[in-house]
N, C-alpha and C positions, 0 to 999 in steps of 0.2 A: 605792274600789272602784266601778267603773262599774255603773250601774243598767240592768238589762235590762227592756224593755217589749215585751209581746207582745199582738197583737190577733188573735184566732182567726178562722177562716173560710177560704174558699178563693176568692181568694188571701188569704194572711195578711200581716201586717206585723210585723217584728221590728226593734227599735231598741235600741241600746246606747250608753252615754256621752251626750255632748251631742247635742241635737236640731239640726236644720237652723237653726231660728230662733236658738237659743243660739249656734251657730257664726257665723252672719252678724252677730251683735251684736259679735263680736270683730274688732278691726281687723286686716286682712291675712289673714283666714281663707280657706281654699280648700275648694271642694266639687268632687268628681269623681263623675260618674255613668256607669254602664255598664249597658246593656240585655242581657238574656239571650235566647238564641235559642229558638224553639219547636222546632227540629230535634232537639235532644238532650234526652231525658227526664230526664237528670241535672241539667239546668239548671232554672231556675225558671219554665218555661212562660210566656214573654213578660213576665216581671217585670224588676226592675232592682235594682241596689245603688247606694247613695250613700255615699261616704266623706267625712268631715269632718276637716279637718286645720288646724293652725295655720300660720303663714307659713313655719316651718322644716320643715314636712312631718310633724310629729308627729301621729299619729292621735288625734282627740278624740272621735269618735263615728262611728256607721254606721247605715244603715237598709237593710233588705232587704224588698222587696215581691214577692210571688209565692207559688206553692205551695211548701210545705215551708220557708217562710222561717225558722221557728224552728231548723231543722236547719242552715241555711246561715249563720246569724249566729254559730254557735259558734267558728269560726276567728277571726272579728273580735273576739269577746269575749276570746279568748286573747291576741290582739295588743294589745288595750287594757290587759290586766292586766300586761303585761311592762314 
């Protein structure tokens, strides 16, 4: 079962599964990063999400940085549990 880590505040940080450091220690790991727009209030107000995967594309972990990060990590937690 993946471990969820939350850091409160605004902006907040929510992480699940392997960390970026743990992912980089694996041979062939991949990291994808996407920024969120300030234009849409449903987005994370200038935050970002990072997805960590193995060489075959299997999700190993994720990090969300921004306002309401704890809410936005939920779908990634579900994906990791499948």
